[in-house]
N, CA, C and O atoms as a GROMACS GRO file, in nm:
protein
  412
    1MET      N    1  10.864  10.231   9.325
    1MET     CA    2  10.729  10.186   9.382
    1MET      C    3  10.649  10.136   9.265
    1MET      O    4  10.569  10.195   9.192
    2ASN      N    5  10.689  10.023   9.265
    2ASN     CA    6  10.648   9.913   9.148
    2ASN      C    7  10.500   9.892   9.156
    2ASN      O    8  10.448   9.898   9.267
    3GLY      N    9  10.449   9.875   9.084
    3GLY     CA   10  10.260   9.819   9.099
    3GLY      C   11  10.150   9.888   9.148
    3GLY      O   12  10.059   9.839   9.214
    4TYR      N   13  10.167  10.060   9.098
    4TYR     CA   14  10.064  10.156   9.191
    4TYR      C   15   9.986  10.137   9.082
    4TYR      O   16   9.885  10.204   9.105
    5VAL      N   17   9.972  10.082   8.971
    5VAL     CA   18   9.914  10.014   8.828
    5VAL      C   19   9.896   9.883   8.863
    5VAL      O   20   9.986   9.822   8.921
    6ASN      N   21   9.770   9.820   8.831
    6ASN     CA   22   9.758   9.665   8.815
    6ASN      C   23   9.794   9.642   8.666
    6ASN      O   24   9.703   9.688   8.596
    7ALA      N   25   9.864   9.604   8.613
    7ALA     CA   26   9.899   9.608   8.446
    7ALA      C   27   9.794   9.491   8.384
    7ALA      O   28   9.754   9.484   8.268
    8SER      N   29   9.758   9.390   8.512
    8SER     CA   30   9.710   9.298   8.456
    8SER      C   31   9.510   9.297   8.411
    8SER      O   32   9.434   9.214   8.362
    9ALA      N   33   9.494   9.459   8.471
    9ALA     CA   34   9.378   9.486   8.423
    9ALA      C   35   9.356   9.559   8.283
    9ALA      O   36   9.252   9.593   8.225
   10PHE      N   37   9.471   9.571   8.253
   10PHE     CA   38   9.467   9.606   8.082
   10PHE      C   39   9.522   9.513   7.964
   10PHE      O   40   9.611   9.429   7.981
   11THR      N   41   9.464   9.536   7.851
   11THR     CA   42   9.501   9.458   7.739
   11THR      C   43   9.560   9.523   7.638
   11THR      O   44   9.542   9.644   7.654
   12PRO      N   45   9.640   9.493   7.514
   12PRO     CA   46   9.697   9.554   7.424
   12PRO      C   47   9.608   9.600   7.304
   12PRO      O   48   9.536   9.517   7.248
   13ALA      N   49   9.612   9.728   7.262
   13ALA     CA   50   9.515   9.744   7.161
   13ALA      C   51   9.532   9.644   7.062
   13ALA      O   52   9.638   9.596   7.024
   14PRO      N   53   9.387   9.611   7.015
   14PRO     CA   54   9.400   9.548   6.861
   14PRO      C   55   9.508   9.622   6.751
   14PRO      O   56   9.511   9.743   6.728
   15THR      N   57   9.601   9.515   6.686
   15THR     CA   58   9.612   9.585   6.544
   15THR      C   59   9.571   9.529   6.461
   15THR      O   60   9.519   9.418   6.462
   16LEU      N   61   9.595   9.623   6.345
   16LEU     CA   62   9.566   9.600   6.197
   16LEU      C   63   9.686   9.557   6.120
   16LEU      O   64   9.789   9.517   6.176
   17ASN      N   65   9.671   9.567   5.971
   17ASN     CA   66   9.737   9.560   5.879
   17ASN      C   67   9.868   9.676   5.862
   17ASN      O   68   9.978   9.656   5.812
   18ASN      N   69   9.809   9.814   5.928
   18ASN     CA   70   9.849   9.936   5.885
   18ASN      C   71   9.933   9.984   6.015
   18ASN      O   72  10.015  10.075   6.004
   19GLY      N   73   9.909   9.919   6.136
   19GLY     CA   74   9.962   9.965   6.291
   19GLY      C   75   9.836   9.951   6.361
   19GLY      O   76   9.732   9.921   6.302
   20THR      N   77   9.843   9.974   6.507
   20THR     CA   78   9.790   9.959   6.613
   20THR      C   79   9.674  10.042   6.639
   20THR      O   80   9.699  10.162   6.628
   21LEU      N   81   9.526  10.004   6.677
   21LEU     CA   82   9.404  10.080   6.718
   21LEU      C   83   9.444  10.188   6.829
   21LEU      O   84   9.550  10.188   6.890
   22PHE      N   85   9.368  10.255   6.841
   22PHE     CA   86   9.348  10.363   6.969
   22PHE      C   87   9.314  10.257   7.052
   22PHE      O   88   9.282  10.153   6.994
   23GLY      N   89   9.314  10.259   7.180
   23GLY     CA   90   9.236  10.208   7.278
   23GLY      C   91   9.125  10.274   7.320
   23GLY      O   92   9.085  10.374   7.260
   24ASN      N   93   9.069  10.228   7.419
   24ASN     CA   94   8.952  10.328   7.473
   24ASN      C   95   8.952  10.377   7.617
   24ASN      O   96   8.843  10.400   7.670
   25LEU      N   97   9.038  10.392   7.669
   25LEU     CA   98   9.073  10.509   7.744
   25LEU      C   99   9.063  10.642   7.738
   25LEU      O  100   9.044  10.658   7.618
   26TYR      N  101   9.062  10.726   7.776
   26TYR     CA  102   9.028  10.885   7.746
   26TYR      C  103   9.163  10.894   7.837
   26TYR      O  104   9.210  10.817   7.921
   27ARG      N  105   9.212  11.032   7.780
   27ARG     CA  106   9.324  11.101   7.795
   27ARG      C  107   9.296  11.125   7.950
   27ARG      O  108   9.186  11.134   8.005
   28ASN      N  109   9.459  11.136   8.022
   28ASN     CA  110   9.452  11.162   8.131
   28ASN      C  111   9.391  11.088   8.253
   28ASN      O  112   9.377  11.140   8.363
   29MET      N  113   9.359  10.971   8.223
   29MET     CA  114   9.275  10.887   8.326
   29MET      C  115   9.292  10.864   8.426
   29MET      O  116   9.205  10.832   8.507
   30PHE      N  117   9.464  10.879   8.455
   30PHE     CA  118   9.499  10.835   8.562
   30PHE      C  119   9.590  10.967   8.624
   30PHE      O  120   9.639  11.060   8.560
   31CYS      N  121   9.595  10.944   8.770
   31CYS     CA  122   9.630  11.064   8.851
   31CYS      C  123   9.779  10.956   8.945
   31CYS      O  124   9.788  10.834   8.955
   32GLY      N  125   9.858  11.048   8.990
   32GLY     CA  126   9.967  11.005   9.018
   32GLY      C  127   9.913  11.025   9.213
   32GLY      O  128   9.807  11.078   9.244
   33PRO      N  129  10.003  10.975   9.306
   33PRO     CA  130   9.921  10.929   9.432
   33PRO      C  131   9.963  11.086   9.522
   33PRO      O  132  10.040  11.180   9.501
   34LEU      N  133   9.878  11.054   9.614
   34LEU     CA  134   9.835  11.207   9.675
   34LEU      C  135   9.998  11.280   9.674
   34LEU      O  136  10.099  11.216   9.648
   35GLN      N  137   9.994  11.424   9.709
   35GLN     CA  138  10.078  11.492   9.725
   35GLN      C  139  10.079  11.553   9.820
   35GLN      O  140   9.960  11.567   9.847
   36GLN      N  141  10.137  11.603   9.894
   36GLN     CA  142  10.153  11.680  10.004
   36GLN      C  143  10.287  11.796  10.038
   36GLN      O  144  10.397  11.772   9.988
   37ASN      N  145  10.276  11.864  10.086
   37ASN     CA  146  10.364  12.000  10.093
   37ASN      C  147  10.303  12.083  10.158
   37ASN      O  148  10.204  12.147  10.121
   38TRP      N  149  10.388  12.089  10.315
   38TRP     CA  150  10.341  12.160  10.362
   38TRP      C  151  10.488  12.266  10.430
   38TRP      O  152  10.595  12.220  10.470
   39ASP      N  153  10.445  12.429  10.424
   39ASP     CA  154  10.494  12.528  10.457
   39ASP      C  155  10.478  12.555  10.579
   39ASP      O  156  10.379  12.518  10.642
   40LEU      N  157  10.560  12.614  10.621
   40LEU     CA  158  10.569  12.700  10.735
   40LEU      C  159  10.620  12.803  10.803
   40LEU      O  160  10.731  12.767  10.843
   41ALA      N  161  10.592  12.934  10.844
   41ALA     CA  162  10.640  13.043  10.850
   41ALA      C  163  10.655  13.078  10.994
   41ALA      O  164  10.543  13.084  11.045
   42LEU      N  165  10.755  13.104  11.086
   42LEU     CA  166  10.717  13.167  11.236
   42LEU      C  167  10.834  13.272  11.220
   42LEU      O  168  10.935  13.269  11.149
   43ASN      N  169  10.793  13.353  11.298
   43ASN     CA  170  10.840  13.498  11.270
   43ASN      C  171  10.805  13.573  11.426
   43ASN      O  172  10.692  13.574  11.476
   44LYS      N  173  10.942  13.640  11.497
   44LYS     CA  174  10.897  13.722  11.615
   44LYS      C  175  10.976  13.832  11.635
   44LYS      O  176  11.098  13.830  11.620
   45VAL      N  177  10.911  13.932  11.671
   45VAL     CA  178  10.941  14.049  11.693
   45VAL      C  179  10.998  14.145  11.822
   45VAL      O  180  10.912  14.211  11.880
   46PHE      N  181  11.124  14.155  11.863
   46PHE     CA  182  11.144  14.231  11.978
   46PHE      C  183  11.222  14.364  11.963
   46PHE      O  184  11.322  14.394  11.898
   47SER      N  185  11.116  14.453  12.073
   47SER     CA  186  11.151  14.582  12.105
   47SER      C  187  11.282  14.625  12.127
   47SER      O  188  11.232  14.705  12.206
   48ILE      N  189  11.363  14.641  12.132
   48ILE     CA  190  11.526  14.725  12.148
   48ILE      C  191  11.450  14.855  12.245
   48ILE      O  192  11.446  14.866  12.368
   49THR      N  193  11.393  14.945  12.139
   49THR     CA  194  11.380  15.087  12.250
   49THR      C  195  11.241  15.081  12.155
   49THR      O  196  11.189  14.980  12.107
   50GLU      N  197  11.180  15.272  12.140
   50GLU     CA  198  11.062  15.245  12.089
   50GLU      C  199  11.066  15.253  11.930
   50GLU      O  200  10.970  15.223  11.860
   51ARG      N  201  11.138  15.278  11.902
   51ARG     CA  202  11.196  15.292  11.764
   51ARG      C  203  11.323  15.209  11.713
   51ARG      O  204  11.400  15.244  11.623
   52GLN      N  205  11.329  15.100  11.781
   52GLN     CA  206  11.453  15.054  11.708
   52GLN      C  207  11.348  14.868  11.717
   52GLN      O  208  11.266  14.843  11.805
   53GLN      N  209  11.373  14.805  11.644
   53GLN     CA  210  11.294  14.614  11.649
   53GLN      C  211  11.444  14.561  11.596
   53GLN      O  212  11.529  14.622  11.532
   54ILE      N  213  11.441  14.407  11.655
   54ILE     CA  214  11.486  14.274  11.564
   54ILE      C  215  11.386  14.243  11.512
   54ILE      O  216  11.274  14.288  11.537
   55LYS      N  217  11.410  14.179  11.450
   55LYS     CA  218  11.277  14.092  11.372
   55LYS      C  219  11.378  13.898  11.324
   55LYS      O  220  11.466  13.867  11.245
   56PHE      N  221  11.325  13.849  11.390
   56PHE     CA  222  11.364  13.713  11.331
   56PHE      C  223  11.267  13.616  11.277
   56PHE      O  224  11.148  13.617  11.306
   57GLY      N  225  11.320  13.536  11.200
   57GLY     CA  226  11.207  13.438  11.127
   57GLY      C  227  11.272  13.345  11.063
   57GLY      O  228  11.386  13.348  11.014
   58ALA      N  229  11.166  13.232  11.067
   58ALA     CA  230  11.212  13.080  10.961
   58ALA      C  231  11.115  13.071  10.906
   58ALA      O  232  11.004  13.099  10.951
   59GLN      N  233  11.143  13.026  10.784
   59GLN     CA  234  11.077  12.943  10.655
   59GLN      C  235  11.071  12.847  10.664
   59GLN      O  236  11.182  12.817  10.621
   60PHE      N  237  10.994  12.695  10.707
   60PHE     CA  238  11.020  12.597  10.665
   60PHE      C  239  10.927  12.524  10.568
   60PHE      O  240  10.807  12.508  10.589
   61PHE      N  241  11.021  12.460  10.409
   61PHE     CA  242  10.960  12.447  10.286
   61PHE      C  243  10.938  12.306  10.314
   61PHE      O  244  11.020  12.258  10.392
   62ASN      N  245  10.821  12.204  10.257
   62ASN     CA  246  10.819  12.057  10.287
   62ASN      C  247  10.834  12.067  10.416
   62ASN      O  248  10.948  12.022  10.402
   63MET      N  249  10.828  12.082  10.516
   63MET     CA  250  10.813  12.077  10.665
   63MET      C  251  10.820  11.946  10.690
   63MET      O  252  10.928  11.900  10.727
   64TRP      N  253  10.722  11.875  10.676
   64TRP     CA  254  10.733  11.746  10.716
   64TRP      C  255  10.822  11.616  10.658
   64TRP      O  256  10.842  11.507  10.711
   65ASN      N  257  10.872  11.673  10.516
   65ASN     CA  258  10.987  11.571  10.435
   65ASN      C  259  10.879  11.526  10.351
   65ASN      O  260  10.903  11.558  10.234
   66HIS      N  261  10.782  11.470  10.362
   66HIS     CA  262  10.666  11.395  10.249
   66HIS      C  263  10.775  11.404  10.163
   66HIS      O  264  10.855  11.496  10.171
   67PRO      N  265  10.783  11.320  10.086
   67PRO     CA  266  10.823  11.243   9.932
   67PRO      C  267  10.694  11.285   9.839
   67PRO      O  268  10.578  11.261   9.870
   68VAL      N  269  10.736  11.352   9.720
   68VAL     CA  270  10.623  11.367   9.594
   68VAL      C  271  10.653  11.294   9.509
   68VAL      O  272  10.766  11.313   9.464
   69PHE      N  273  10.568  11.179   9.447
   69PHE     CA  274  10.633  11.054   9.389
   69PHE      C  275  10.563  11.115   9.242
   69PHE      O  276  10.448  11.158   9.235
   70ALA      N  277  10.662  11.108   9.124
   70ALA     CA  278  10.625  11.134   9.031
   70ALA      C  279  10.513  11.003   8.955
   70ALA      O  280  10.499  10.884   8.985
   71ASN      N  281  10.453  11.081   8.858
   71ASN     CA  282  10.339  11.034   8.788
   71ASN      C  283  10.387  10.850   8.770
   71ASN      O  284  10.499  10.799   8.761
   72PRO      N  285  10.273  10.800   8.770
   72PRO     CA  286  10.368  10.648   8.681
   72PRO      C  287  10.342  10.675   8.532
   72PRO      O  288  10.267  10.746   8.464
   73SER      N  289  10.435  10.587   8.516
   73SER     CA  290  10.481  10.582   8.382
   73SER      C  291  10.368  10.442   8.272
   73SER      O  292  10.356  10.322   8.295
   74PHE      N  293  10.324  10.503   8.191
   74PHE     CA  294  10.230  10.432   8.112
   74PHE      C  295  10.274  10.462   7.949
   74PHE      O  296  10.219  10.541   7.872
   75VAL      N  297  10.361  10.393   7.929
   75VAL     CA  298  10.395  10.430   7.807
   75VAL      C  299  10.338  10.276   7.672
   75VAL      O  300  10.278  10.268   7.565
   76ASP      N  301  10.402  10.189   7.762
   76ASP     CA  302  10.397  10.070   7.699
   76ASP      C  303  10.294   9.951   7.774
   76ASP      O  304  10.345   9.946   7.886
   77ILE      N  305  10.178   9.854   7.776
   77ILE     CA  306  10.153   9.767   7.863
   77ILE      C  307  10.286   9.665   7.874
   77ILE      O  308  10.340   9.617   7.973
   78SER      N  309  10.318   9.650   7.716
   78SER     CA  310  10.417   9.524   7.785
   78SER      C  311  10.507   9.555   7.790
   78SER      O  312  10.580   9.484   7.721
   79GLY      N  313  10.566   9.647   7.846
   79GLY     CA  314  10.700   9.668   7.867
   79GLY      C  315  10.665   9.664   8.074
   79GLY      O  316  10.565   9.691   8.140
   80GLN      N  317  10.798   9.619   8.109
   80GLN     CA  318  10.807   9.639   8.281
   80GLN      C  319  10.770   9.726   8.337
   80GLN      O  320  10.690   9.712   8.429
   81SER      N  321  10.813   9.834   8.302
   81SER     CA  322  10.793   9.954   8.350
   81SER      C  323  10.657  10.013   8.384
   81SER      O  324  10.640  10.114   8.453
   82PHE      N  325  10.564   9.941   8.331
   82PHE     CA  326  10.420   9.997   8.355
   82PHE      C  327  10.363  10.038   8.440
   82PHE      O  328  10.300   9.939   8.478
   83GLY      N  329  10.333  10.126   8.509
   83GLY     CA  330  10.254  10.179   8.597
   83GLY      C  331  10.353  10.192   8.711
   83GLY      O  332  10.302  10.187   8.823
   84ALA      N  333  10.537  10.213   8.703
   84ALA     CA  334  10.604  10.204   8.791
   84ALA      C  335  10.622  10.355   8.800
   84ALA      O  336  10.623  10.429   8.701
   85ILE      N  337  10.640  10.405   8.955
   85ILE     CA  338  10.703  10.495   8.992
   85ILE      C  339  10.796  10.494   9.009
   85ILE      O  340  10.837  10.418   9.097
   86THR      N  341  10.917  10.600   8.914
   86THR     CA  342  11.014  10.566   8.961
   86THR      C  343  11.139  10.695   8.940
   86THR      O  344  11.252  10.712   8.895
   87SER      N  345  11.019  10.772   9.011
   87SER     CA  346  11.108  10.936   8.984
   87SER      C  347  11.048  11.014   9.161
   87SER      O  348  10.965  10.950   9.225
   88THR      N  349  11.101  11.148   9.218
   88THR     CA  350  11.030  11.283   9.287
   88THR      C  351  11.029  11.334   9.221
   88THR      O  352  11.095  11.320   9.118
   89VAL      N  353  10.946  11.427   9.252
   89VAL     CA  354  10.946  11.561   9.167
   89VAL      C  355  10.932  11.688   9.244
   89VAL      O  356  10.877  11.784   9.191
   90ASP      N  357  10.984  11.696   9.380
   90ASP     CA  358  10.974  11.772   9.463
   90ASP      C  359  11.120  11.797   9.551
   90ASP      O  360  11.202  11.705   9.556
   91THR      N  361  11.138  11.890   9.600
   91THR     CA  362  11.248  11.920   9.712
   91THR      C  363  11.252  11.814   9.835
   91THR      O  364  11.147  11.752   9.843
   92PRO      N  365  11.363  11.775   9.947
   92PRO     CA  366  11.376  11.766  10.024
   92PRO      C  367  11.273  11.892  10.140
   92PRO      O  368  11.196  11.967  10.080
   93CYS      N  369  11.279  11.901  10.244
   93CYS     CA  370  11.285  11.960  10.383
   93CYS      C  371  11.410  12.097  10.373
   93CYS      O  372  11.526  12.087  10.413
   94LEU      N  373  11.360  12.198  10.323
   94LEU     CA  374  11.479  12.326  10.369
   94LEU      C  375  11.436  12.424  10.418
   94LEU      O  376  11.340  12.489  10.377
   95ILE      N  377  11.505  12.446  10.518
   95ILE     CA  378  11.474  12.539  10.631
   95ILE      C  379  11.552  12.700  10.581
   95ILE      O  380  11.667  12.722  10.544
   96GLN      N  381  11.486  12.754  10.592
   96GLN     CA  382  11.542  12.945  10.575
   96GLN      C  383  11.512  13.015  10.726
   96GLN      O  384  11.406  13.011  10.787
   97LEU      N  385  11.616  13.068  10.760
   97LEU     CA  386  11.651  13.178  10.888
   97LEU      C  387  11.678  13.320  10.823
   97LEU      O  388  11.738  13.345  10.718
   98ASN      N  389  11.621  13.402  10.907
   98ASN     CA  390  11.619  13.539  10.865
   98ASN      C  391  11.666  13.624  10.999
   98ASN      O  392  11.658  13.589  11.116
   99ALA      N  393  11.706  13.719  10.957
   99ALA     CA  394  11.678  13.822  11.148
   99ALA      C  395  11.718  13.969  11.046
   99ALA      O  396  11.791  13.980  10.948
  100ARG      N  397  11.638  14.064  11.117
  100ARG     CA  398  11.631  14.187  11.040
  100ARG      C  399  11.656  14.319  11.156
  100ARG      O  400  11.570  14.331  11.244
  101TYR      N  401  11.726  14.378  11.156
  101TYR     CA  402  11.755  14.506  11.253
  101TYR      C  403  11.653  14.626  11.140
  101TYR      O  404  11.658  14.661  11.022
  102GLN      N  405  11.569  14.655  11.257
  102GLN     CA  406  11.472  14.794  11.203
  102GLN      C  407  11.496  14.944  11.296
  102GLN      O  408  11.490  14.962  11.418
  103PHE      N  409  11.518  15.019  11.207
  103PHE     CA  410  11.558  15.150  11.289
  103PHE      C  411  11.490  15.293  11.193
  103PHE      O  412  11.506  15.408  11.233
   0.00000   0.00000   0.00000
């Protein structure tokens, strides 16, 4: 996902004899893209007798399988990867099923 940030809107910080000066952007100025992670749990209880039950359940983690992208790279404005998103940070859709006999 290249081009999340427009690199042409930035200029490198000025340099002096002993090194580079700091720029005028404050810390943690940029946020990554929107993150969505929907979880869902479904349960159903079946009564066999008055004291015996079977419980079935299913849990869905990241139910819609939305990718969660990492924050963009802001290391060096002169580099090719400035503002590029190169990885994801979350797991894919996971489904967990369970059954329980209660007496």
